DRENDO-313154 format. One record per atom (N, C-alpha, C, CB): x, y, z; residue in three letters. Coordinates in steps of 0.05 Angstrom, whole numbers, plus 5000, padded with zeros to 4 digits. Glycine has a CB too. Layout:
// DRENDO-313154
XYZALA...
***
This chain:
// DRENDO-313154
582421711759GLN580021541753GLN578421711737GLN578421441778GLN577121581715LEU575521731696LEU573221861706LEU574721571676LEU571921711726SER569321811738SER569821961764SER567421571743SER572022051768GLY572622211794GLY571722491791GLY575622211802GLY572622661812SER571622941811SER573523121798SER571123041839SER575323031783SER577223211768SER575823381749SER579323071754SER576923611741GLY575723811722GLY575623691695GLY577224081720GLY574223841678TYR573923761650TYR576423731633TYR572223931638TYR578423921639SER581123901627SER582623661633SER582624121635SER582123571659GLU583523341669GLU582423091657GLU583423321700GLU579823091651LYS578522851637LYS579722841608LYS575122881636LYS579823071596ILE581223041568ILE584022941570ILE581323301553ILE585423021591SER588022931593SER588422651596SER589223051613SER586622531613VAL586422231619VAL585822071592VAL584222161641VAL584022181579LEU583222051552LEU585522071533LEU580522191539LEU587022281532GLU588922331514GLU591322171519GLU589622591513GLU591622101547SER593821911555SER593021631550SER594721941585SER590521541554LEU589721281552LEU589821191523LEU587021241564LEU588721331505MET588421241477MET591121161463MET587121471462MET593021331464PRO595721241452PRO596820971462PRO597821461458PRO596420941488VAL597320661502VAL595720441491VAL596820661536VAL593020481488ALA591020291480ALA591920211449ALA587920421484ALA592220421433LEU593020361406LEU595720231402LEU593120611392LEU597420251420GLN599920121420GLN599519831429GLN601920271437GLN597819781449LEU597519511457LEU596019331440LEU596319521481LEU594619451421GLN593019281400GLN595019091386GLN591419471377GLN597519151384ASN599518991370ASN601118821389ASN601319161353ASN600518841414ASP602318671432ASP602318401425ASP601518681460ASP604618271426PRO605117991420PRO603617791439PRO608217941421PRO603217871464VAL601717711484VAL598817721479VAL602317801512VAL597717481476THR594417461471THR593117561494THR593217161465THR593817501520ASP592417581542ASP592417901545ASP593617431566ASP594518031537VAL594518331537VAL592418431518VAL597318431529VAL592118331494ARG590018411475ARG587318341484ARG590518301448ARG586918131500ILE584218031508ILE583418241531ILE584217701518ILE585518311548CYS584718521568CYS584118801556CYS587018551590CYS585718861532LEU585019121520LEU582119111508LEU587019191499LEU581318891498ALA578718871488ALA576718951509ALA578118591478ALA577018801532ALA575218851554ALA575319121564ALA575718671576ALA577619241565ALA577919531575ALA576519721555ALA581019601577ALA576819661529SER575619831508SER572419841512SER576419711480SER571319601520GLY568419601524GLY567619761550GLY567619301527GLY569419771570GLU569019921594GLU569020211589GLU571119851614GLU571020301572LEU571420561565LEU569020671550LEU573820591550LEU568120491530LEU565720561514LEU563320591533LEU565220341492LEU562820431553SER560820461573SER561020721588SER560920231592SER563520791595PHE563821041611PHE563221281595PHE566721071621PHE564221291569LEU563721521554LEU560621581548LEU565121491529LEU559221351545VAL556421391542VAL555021451567VAL555321161530VAL555721321589TRP554421351615TRP554721651622TRP555621161637TRP556721781613ARG557022061622ARG554822231614ARG559522171612ARG553222151593HIS551022311581HIS548722121576HIS551722461556HIS547621991597PRO545521791592PRO543021901581PRO544921651617PRO542222161587SER539722271577SER539822371550SER538822491594SER542122361535LYS542422471507LYS541822251487LYS545122581502LYS540622351464ASP540122161443ASP543022141430ASP537722271421ASP543921891427ILE546721841418ILE546921951389ILE547521521419ILE544921951374ASP545122041344ASP544322361341ASP542921861324ASP543722471363SER543022751360SER545522921365SER540722841379SER545523141349SER547723321352SER546823581365SER549023381326SER544223601371LYS543123841384LYS544023881413LYS540123841382LYS544724121419GLU545524201448GLU547624021458GLU543224191468GLU549623931441ARG551823761449ARG553923941461ARG552923591425ARG554723891487THR556824051497THR559523961488THR556724051527THR561624141493SER564224071482SER565423821493SER566024291487SER564623741518GLU565523491528GLU564023251515GLU565323491559GLU561523261508GLU560123081494GLU561123031466GLU557423171494GLU561723261454SER563023251426SER565723111426SER563423531413SER567323181448LEU569823051449LEU569622741453LEU571423171470LEU567622681471HIS567422391475HIS566422231451HIS565722341499HIS564722371434LYS563622231412LYS566022211390LYS561122391401LYS567822411389ARG569922401371ARG572022161379ARG571322681370ARG572222131405TYR574021901413TYR572621631407TYR574721911445TYR570221611408ILE568821371400ILE568921331370ILE566021371410ILE568521511354ASP568421511326ASP571221451314ASP567321761316ASP573221621323ASN575621631313ASN577821441323ASN576521881315ASN577421351350GLN579421181361GLN578220931372GLN581021321383GLN576120941387LEU575020691399LEU573920501378LEU572920751420LEU572420581359ILE571120401340ILE573320281320ILE568920561325ILE575220451313PRO577520331295PRO579220121312PRO579420571284PRO579220171338LEU580819991357LEU579219721358LEU581220131388LEU576619731365LEU574919511365LEU574919351338LEU572119601373LEU574919491316GLN575119361292GLN577719201290GLN574919561270GLN579719321297ARG582319191294ARG582318941313ARG584819391301ARG581318961337LEU581318731355LEU579418511345LEU580418811383LEU577118601330LEU575218421319LEU576718241296LEU572718581307LEU578618351284GLN580018221262GLN582718091273GLN580618431240GLN582818071298ASP585417951310ASP585617661300ASP585417951343ASP588317571298SER588717271288SER588017081310SER591917221279SER587817181335ASP587217001357ASP584017021363ASP589017071383ASP582616781360PRO579716791362PRO578716851391PRO578516511352PRO580716821411GLU579816911437GLU579617211440GLU581716811457GLU581517331427VAL581517641425VAL579017731411VAL584117751408VAL578217631389THR575917701372THR573517681391THR575517501347THR573217451404SER570917381420SER570817591443SER571117071432SER573217651457ALA573317851478ALA572318131468ALA576217871490ALA573018201443ALA572118471432ALA569118451427ALA573718541403ALA568018241419LEU565118231414LEU563718261441LEU564317961400LEU564818111461ARG563518111487ARG563618391500ARG564817901506ARG565818541493ALA566118801504ALA563918991497ALA568618921495ALA563019001473VAL560919161463VAL558219071476VAL560919131433VAL557818801477THR555518691490THR555218781518THR555418401489THR557518751533ASN557518831561ASN557219101567ASN559918751573ASN558319251546ALA557819561550ALA554919621549ALA559319741529ALA553719501533SER550719561532SER549119481554SER549519421509SER549919241567ARG548619151591ARG549619321616ARG549218831595ARG552219401616SER552919561637SER551519851638SER555819581637SER550919951614HIS549820191610HIS546820171620HIS550020271581HIS545619941616SER542919891625SER542919871655SER541719651613SER544719741668ARG544719691696ARG545219981709ARG547119461704ARG546820171698ASP547520411709ASP544820581710ASP549820541693ASP543220561687MET540820701687MET538820621708MET539720671662MET538720341711GLU537120221731GLU537720301759GLU537419961729GLU540320321762CYS541420391793CYS540420691797CYS545120381795CYS540620861776ARG539921141781ARG536921191787ARG540721301758ARG535321011775ARG532321001780ARG531920921809ARG530720801759ARG533620761818ASN533320621845ASN534120841867ASN535120341847ASN535721021860ASP536821191880ASP535021401892ASP539121311869ASP532521431882ASP530621601892ASP529021491915ASP528821691870ASP529521561941ASP528521441964ASP525521531967ASP530321521987ASP524521711952SER521721791954SER519721701934SER521522051954SER520421451924ILE518521351903ILE515821281914ILE519621101889ILE513921391900SER511121331909SER510121071901SER509321531898SER508020981909LEU506920701902LEU506420691872LEU504020631918LEU505320901861SER504620901831SER507320891817SER502821171823SER509321031825SER511821061809SER513120791815SER513721321817SER512820671837HIS514020421841HIS512820201823HIS513820351871HIS510420201819GLN508920031801GLN510020071771GLN505920101803GLN510220321765SER511320381739SER514120271735SER511320661736SER515820301759HIS518520201758HIS518519901752HIS520020261785HIS516819751764VAL516619461763VAL516119391733VAL514319351782VAL514319541719VAL513719501691VAL516119541675VAL511719681682VAL517919741682GLU520119791665GLU522119581667GLU521420041672GLU522119431687LYS524119221689LYS523818991667LYS523919101717LYS521518991653VAL521218791632VAL522218871605VAL518418721629VAL523219131605GLU524319211578GLU527119081573GLU524519531576GLU527719081548PRO530118931540PRO532619031557PRO530618961509PRO534318851564VAL536718931582VAL539019061566VAL537918661597VAL538519101541PHE540719231526PHE539719541521PHE541419071496PHE541819711526ARG541320001519ARG543220081499ARG541620191544ARG542620291482PRO544220371461PRO546920511472PRO542520561441PRO549120411460VAL551820541468VAL553220641441VAL553820321484VAL551820601420LEU553120671394LEU551220821378LEU554120431379LEU552121001363SER550321141345SER549720961319SER551621421337SER547921061303GLU547320911280GLU549820901261GLU544821031266GLU551121111258ALA553521101239ALA555620921252ALA554721381233ALA555920921277GLN558020711291GLN557220431287GLN558220741322GLN554620381287VAL553920111281VAL554420041254VAL551220071287VAL553920211235MET554220151207MET557420081201MET553120401190MET559220211217LYS562020151214LYS562619851225LYS563720371229LYS561019741244LEU561619501253LEU560219271238LEU560919501280LEU558019331225VAL556519111211VAL558018951192VAL554219231197VAL559619081172PRO561318911154PRO563218731168PRO562919101136PRO564518831189THR566318641204THR564918411218THR567818781226THR562518481229LEU560818271242LEU559818061221LEU558318411256LEU559318151198SER558317961177SER560717781170SER557118111151SER563117891169ALA565317721161ALA566017491184ALA568017911156ALA565517591208LEU566017421235LEU563917191233LEU565617611263LEU561717251222SER559517031225SER560116791206SER556417151218SER562116831188SER563016601172SER565716491182SER563216681143SER566916581205SER569416491217SER569416181217SER569716601244SER572016101214THR572315781216THR572215701247THR575415671202THR572615881265GLN572415851292GLN569615871305GLN574116041303GLN568415661313TRP565415681321TRP565115851345TRP564215411326TRP566915911362ARG566416071385ARG566416361375ARG568516031408ARG567816421354VAL567516691342VAL564916731330VAL569616741321VAL563816531314ARG561316561305ARG559216591327ARG560816341287ARG559416441347GLN557516481369GLN557816741383GLN557816261389GLN560016851386SER560217111397SER559217341378SER563117151405SER559417281352ALA558317471331ALA555417501335ALA558917371302ALA553917271338VAL551217281340VAL550217381368VAL550217021333VAL551917341390GLU551217441415GLU551117741417GLU553017341433GLU552317881399ILE552618171400ILE550018301385ILE555618261385ILE548618161373VAL546218231357VAL544218381371VAL544918011345VAL543318291396PRO541218481410PRO542418751418PRO539918331436PRO545118751424ALA546119011431ALA546219201408ALA548718991443ALA546819101385LEU546919281360LEU544119361353LEU548119131336LEU542219181354LEU539419211348LEU538319451363LEU537918961354LEU539319471390GLY538219671408GLY539319951399GLY538919601439GLY541319951382CYS542620191373CYS541520321347CYS545520131369CYS539720171335THR538820301309THR535820241306THR540420191285THR534620431291HIS531820421286HIS531120401256HIS530420651297HIS533320401240LYS532920371212LYS532320081203LYS535320461198LYS530220041188THR529319791179THR531619631164THR526919821159THR532919761147GLU535019641130GLU537319541149GLU536219861107GLU538319721167THR540419641184THR539519401204THR541419901201THR537019421214ARG536419201232ARG535818941217ARG534019281249ARG535018951192SER534618701177SER537318591170SER532918751151SER539318751165GLU542118631160GLU543218511184GLU544218831150GLU542818631208ILE543918541232ILE542418281238ILE543618751256ILE539718271236ALA538018041246ALA538617821226ALA534818111246ALA539517861201ARG540017671181ARG542417451191ARG540617821155ARG544217591208LEU546117421220LEU545117181234LEU547517561237LEU542917251251CYS541817051267CYS540516821249CYS539717171285CYS539116901228PHE537916711212PHE539816531196PHE536016851194PHE542116661190THR544216501178THR545416311195THR546216661169THR546116381220LEU547416221239LEU545416021254LEU548816391259LEU542816041248MET541115831258MET541415571242MET538215921259MET542815601221ASN543515341205ASN546315261208ASN542915381174ASN547615361227ASP550315301233ASP550715011241ASP551215481254ASP553014901235SER553614601241SER554014571271SER556314491226SER554514771287VAL554914731315VAL552514791330VAL557214881325VAL551914631350ASP549514651365ASP549414911381ASP549214401384ASP551614971394ALA551715211411ALA551315461394ALA554415221425ALA552215471370VAL551815701352VAL549015721346VAL553415691327VAL547915511338ARG544815521331ARG543215581353ARG543715271319ARG543815491377ASN542315571401ASN542515871407ASN543315421423ASN544915981408SER545416251411SER544016431392SER548216301410SER543816341365ALA542616501344ALA539516501350ALA543316371314ALA538416291358ALA535516281363ALA534816441387ALA534415991366ALA536516421408GLU535916571432GLU535916881429GLU537816491454GLU537916961413ARG538117251408ARG535917351392ARG540617301394ARG534617191375LEU532117271360LEU529917331378LEU531217061340LEU529917201401CYS527717231420CYS527917461438CYS527417011435CYS530317571440LEU530717801460LEU529518061452LEU533717851464LEU
***
């Protein structure tokens, strides 16, 4: 288990064992297998980010060897894997990959919330502060600026998919990606997807686009 008490070398060994299998499964002829792979990729992304919740994802300062290793796995293997799944011929696989990134952002947010709740000695003032924190957006950054930029072109292509469920999933990932970047140009390009799909021919897609702009 990745989150167990094994040593650093064993964590590396587990990752080195998992990724070749994942890369092989991306071409599995069974659709359900690729859908499960997409979901598992999101879980792995969430785990790798959760390991270092206090770090700035884009910062390279004081990065440990374990953190550097995890970032390399995300950059060199997880992101390309997700890109491949996002371009899958089956729209269900594509939607599953989009949901995986969205869920990873939500999962990371819940983990941080749980850690704040673990302190049994919360004072009244800190409790009041905690209540205020709950109104913050539910999405937390799980990708760096560079990693987001790798996904944006693929996402733009998916927004014009002939499958309306894929277009809907493409716009549902927008808040998660916006939470990962502070650059105006990148944010504008991502938000443009919402504006474009607010004119979609399918009601469900238009509704999703409008809702995501409000998050």
